[in-house]
Structures are given as structure tokens and as C-alpha cells.
N, C-alpha and C positions, 0 to 999 in steps of 0.2 A: 459650160464642159470642161474650157481648160484651166481656169479658176477653181472649181472645183480640184480637180486634179492638185494644179498648185498648193490650196489650204491642205489636202491629204498628205503631199507629201510636208507642208514646213510643218505638222500635227505629228510626223513619222519623225521629224529632227530636233522636236522638243527636246529628247532627249540632252540633246549637246548643251542647253541654255542651261539645262538643271544640273550638269557637271558645274560647270562653271560656278550657279549660282551654291553649288555644295562645296567647291572649290572656296573659295573667298569665304563661305561662312569658315569653313574651316581655318584660314588662314588670320580670319580675327581671333578665333576664338583662342589659337597659342598668342595671337600677340598682346591681348587682353589678358590672359593668365600668366605671362611673366611680370606684371602689374598688381598681382594682388599675393599679399603674405599669406601666410600660415596653412597654403593648402598641402592637403595629403599627398606625400610625395609620389604615392602610386595614381591619384588624380592626376599632379602636375605630368608625371612622366607621359598618363594615356590622353590629355591635353595636348601635347606636344607635336603628336602625331597627327595633329589639323595644320600643322606645316606642312604635309605632305601636300594640302591641297596646292600648291603649287603646280604638281605632276599631273592632278588631274587638269587644269590649266593646259599644261604640256601635250596631253592627250588627249583635249578637245581640240586642239591648235592644229595637231597631227592630222586628223582625221577630218577638219571645216578645211584644210586646205588642200590636200587629196581631195578632197570631194571637188573646191573649187576651180581644182585646174579638173578634174576631170569633166564638170561640166563646162568650159570652155574651151578643152580639147580640138574641137570641131569649126573655132572662131579666129580665122585665119588671122584677124589683126591683132591677135592677142598674142604679143610678142616678148620677150625679158622686160621692155622699158614697161609696159603696160603692169607685168606684174609686181613690180619692185614698185612704181608709183604706190598702186595698190594697197601694200603694205604699209607702205612708207605713211600713206596718207590715213592709216588705221590705225598707226601707235604714236604716231615722233609729234601733231599738234598737242596734245594734251600733255605727253612726256615731255617736251618743254617748257611750257606755262608750269607744269610740278616742280623742274628744275629749278627754274627762278622762285617760285615760293616757297622754297625747304632752303635755298641758299639764301634766301632776305629774311627768313623767319630762323635760323640756326646756323648764319654765318658759316663763312671756312674754317673757325681753329679745326685746333686736332680732339679726335676720335678715333672709335676701336680703331676701326677698319683702315684709318690712315695708319697703322701701325705707327714707326717712331719717325713717321714724315709731319713738321708742323703744321701741317693746316690742306685746304684743296687749295690747289694750284691752279692757276691759266690753261696750264696742259691736262689738267684731271676733266675738266669742264669743258674742256674741247671734245676728249675720248669720248666724254659720255655724252655730247653732240652726237658724235659718229655714230653710236652702240658699240665703239670699241675699248669701255671699259671695263669690260669683261677679259681682258689679255692680261688685266695688271691685279696683282693681288690687293693694290693700297687700293686702288679705284674701284675696284668692279662694284662697291656698297657703302661706298663713303658720303653720298648725299643725300636721296633721297630715303635709304635704310633697306627698301626691299628692290630697286631697282636690278638688281646683277638676273634677276630672272627673261629680263626686260633684254638683256644683252646676250644672256644665250638663247635665248626667242629669236634676233636678229641673224645670228647667228646660222641654225638653224632653216630658216629663211633664203638664205643663198643657198644652200642645199635644198631646198625643197624640186627645185627645178630638175634637177641630176636624177634625183632622188627618182621623183616619178616618171621617168623614159628608162630608169633601169627596175624598178618594183615593180610587177605587172600582176602578180596574184600573191595568194597565200603564205606561197610555199618560197615566195622571193622577200615575203617578210620575214619570214620565221628564219630564214637563213640571215637576214640583216639585223635583226635583232642579237640572233646569237651574237655576231662576228665582233658588232658596237660593246654588245656585253664585257665579252674577250679583251677587247682592246682595252674600253675602260677597264676592266682590273689591272690589266699591267700596268698601263700609262699611271694609276694612282698608284698604286706597289712602288715602283720606279720611282714616280716622284716626291713618295713620302719619305723615300730615303734618301734621297737628294735634296733638299729642300733649295728654291731658288733664294731665296729671304730667311732674314739672322734670326724673327720673330714666325717660332715653330706652331704657335698657338693660330696667327693668321693664316701660316700656310694650310694648317691642318680646314681651317676651314674655307679656304679659297678651292682648295683638292675637291669637296664637298660639291661647293659652288659650279668649278668652273663645268664649259660645257660639255667636254668628252664624259663627264660623269652623270649629267641629265640625258645625254643622248639615247638610251637603250630603249626610257621611257617615251620618248618620240616616235622611238619605232613601235611599240607595242600600240602608240595611236595608229600610223599605218596599220599593222595589223587587223584592228577593230576595223578602222575603213573595208577592207578586204574580206572580211567575215560578215560583216552589215550587207555589202555588196552584192554579194552570190546569193541568190534564193535558197540556196542551201542550207545559208548563214555554218556553222558548227562542223557541218558533214563535209563542208570545201576544205577545213580543219584534214587533210590526209593522214597517213601512217608518219611518212617522214616530217610533214610539216608539226604532227604532235609532239613525235620523237623527239628536235628539234628542242621544242616551247620544253617538252616537259627536262631535257637535257638546261637547256638553258636555266630553269629552276632548280634543278640541280646543284649545277655550278653556280648560284650564285647562296647557294643555303651554304655549300661548305668555303666558301670565298668567302660571307659573310658580309654579303650586300643585301641588307634588309631592307632597304629602299627600292632594290628592282622586286621580290617579292613581296612588297605590299603594292606594285608599280602591276604584280600579274594578278591579284586580287583587287585592283581596282578596273582593269581592264574584262575582269569575270563579272566584278559589279556595273559595270557602266554597259555591258550587253544584256545584264539582267533586268537592268530600267530602262531601256530597249523593250529586250524582249515582252515585260509584262506589263508595261506602261500603266504603275499604281497612280492614280490621280492621286493621293496623297502627296505626291513629288511632280507628277508634271503636270502642270493648272498654271494660271494665269501670274498669281503671283513668283512663282521660281522664274518663270522667264523674264520675268522682268526687273530679278534681281540679276539673273543671269546673262540682260543686256545689259546692266551698269556693271557688271565686275569690274572690269577693265579700271573705268575710273575710280568705284573701289578702292580696287587695290592699291590705285596711286596713293587716295587724298586720306586712307583710313588711318596713318601715321600723324597725321596732323590732329584729326579728329580726337585720337586717342591722346596725344599729349597734352590736350585741355582737358579730357574725362578723368585723367591721373591725377589733376589738381583738385579733386573732391573727395574728400575724405570722410568713407563710406561706414560708419558704427557701425559695421553688422558682422556674423559671420563668415569666414574665409567665402564659405561656399555661396552665400548670398548676396556678397560683396562681386563675387565675379556674375555670378547671371543677370546684376541690375548694370553692372560695367558695362557687360556683353550687348546687354540690351541697351541700352544709350549710345552705344559705338556705334552698332549697326544702324538705328531710325537716323542719328545726327548724319552718321558718313552716306548711305542710302539717300538723305535729304538734299547734304552738297554734290555727291555724286549723281543726282537727277539734274541738277544744273549743271553741267560740265561736260556731262551727256548732252544734253539739248543744245549746249552753247558752243560746246568745244571737238567736242568729238565729233556729229556729226556734220556739222559744217568741212570739218574736217576731211571727212568722205564724200560728204555732195562734191569737194573743190577737188581731191582726186582720182571720182567719176567727170567730172568737166574735161579735166585738162586728160586723160585716155580719150576718151569720145573724140576731142579737139586733135590728138596725134593718130588716132585711126582715120578722121575723116580724109587726115594731110594724105594717106596711107593712098587710101581709096582714092584718092584724086590721081598720084601719081602713078597707082595703078592703072587705071583707066589713060593716062596720058602715053603710058611705055604699048599700052596695046592699042588705039591707034595710028600710034607711029607704025608699032610694028604694021 
């Protein structure tokens, strides 16, 4: 019976894997399309929405982090050290390996994200290793080309324990979303007027990627968790919460915050996916891609660098389709290897360290009790 209950709960959460799968598919599609000449302008603009797949990653991350903390809240041995170790070993092993590979392949020379800097410095690399590259517009995305989102994610990790204590309901979550949305708008407005670097184009890109601009989407992921958690689901959104959520939509609409509006759409889509459970999206194939999504995110730029060397003599749309399929298949194959040999061993190592910490604490507690 417990096994059946666990399987049922896992099946209920299959939609989270699908969210991750859809996210990586969107990221792959937009990056492939950037290397296909002659695409219709409207099509190119539509495909650019795939870049918002990162917002789906953030939403799924906030959801699963709150779910994980709620499940472990009764475990007295689950302190801050265990939380940080679990998060570190989830992302760091593969990330560090890929940093080394991209530096070896691409070198340390000039590139767009370095602006007027001559190359990748030792300080830049150290900031990446410490997940602090998101604090500098020249460093945030200057080695792998997609690592900005990992820097942002790690900043969110540091906030999560505090947010988990403060946000306890749908109403709390909607207040949080409202506050960070207004704060994000204010900060972006001020810093757009007073850039801290001379390269205005790079500064504009940085203000889009930096943590304050992404935080509202994390808030939507937290809201999704509390809506999902309550057995009444959307009925748990009372008049005040609904009014606040509508207020954020209106604020974003008149403030020109299109990404937040898209985030609300993703929230509704994520819940619809859970509620209606469409078999064509909730199956083993999508779950498999979802599990590989982190590896695929970090490896696909390497694969794409090879794929674009192939010159396809077809119409733009056909070339896009073939390049996407080749990139998807090759990235999935490489990612299966990195998932098995890097991601999973890293996660297991983190669990072993956490178990040791817990066992030491138990021994210390038993000694204190015996002395008392």
C-alpha cells in the first residue's frame, strides 16, 4: 500500500517533469532558430518565445523546492547545512565540468558578454565557480552562454529557507508576487536611467537577465505550489488573493512587463497540465526529457556549435526542422551520458554527506540526553 501511494503521488507530479521538458524544448528551438537564415520575421518573433522556457524552469524549481521543504519540515536533522549541500550537489558537479569544457573549446578571448573587456579573467572564472557571476554584467553569461540562469537560480536558493518560513498560504504568495513585481519594475526603471557601465546594449541585456527581474516568476511558482497543495485548488484563491493577482496583471500590462504576463499564462498552463493530465504530454518520453533537461541545458550549446557547421540546402523552415531534430537527438544522447555519469553520482555524493551529518548530530543528541 505505501508503494502504491508513492507511485500515485509520483504520477501526480509527472507534470513537473513535463514542464521541464517543454522548457528545454523551447530553449533549444530558439537557439537553433538563431542560426537559420531567411526565416519569416513573424515566425522568428514567435520562435523567440521559446527563450521564455527558462521561466518554466524557474516556476518548476520554486514549486519543487517548496514541496521538498514541506516534506522535510518534520525532519529535525534537516538543517541549513543539509539544504545547502543538497542544492550544491544537484547543480555544481555538472556545471563545473561544463565550465571547464566550454573554456577549453571556446578559449578565453573577447565575446559579446565581455563588452570592452579583453577576455575571461581568473576573477571571472572564480565568480562562476562561486555562482556569483550574476552580480557582474560582464560575467553573468560570458563562458557557457546560458549560465546566467544558474547564477539567478542560486540566488533564489539562498532566499528559499526564509521564504518558506514567511509564505504559508495562497494569500501570502500573491502578496509576495505583487511586492517583488513592483520592486522589479522600480529597480529596472532606475537602473535603466543610471547605467553602471558604458556599454548600454550590454547593460540592457543585463537588466533583463538579473535576479530582480526574474524573481516574480519564481513567485508564481510558489503560488502554483500553494494552489496545488490546497485540495480546493483555485477555490483557495479568495477575493483578496484574486484581486492582488489581477492587480499584478494590470500593473504588468500598463508597465510593459510582457514577460510577467507570459509567466501568468505559464502558471495557468502548468495548472491545466496537472488538472487535465493529457496523456500526449504526460508520459514516459516527456518525463525522460524532463529528467535530462538540466544536462541538456548545459550541453546543447556545444552540440549546436557542431550542428551549424552543416550547411543544409533547403528552405528555411525545412532547415529549421532538421536542425532542431538533429540538435535535440544529439543533445539528448550526450545528456543521457552526463546525467548517468555526472549528475547522478553528484546527487548521491550529496546524500551521503547529508546522511553523515545527520548521524553525527544524532550521536551528539544522544550524548547530550545521556548526560542530562
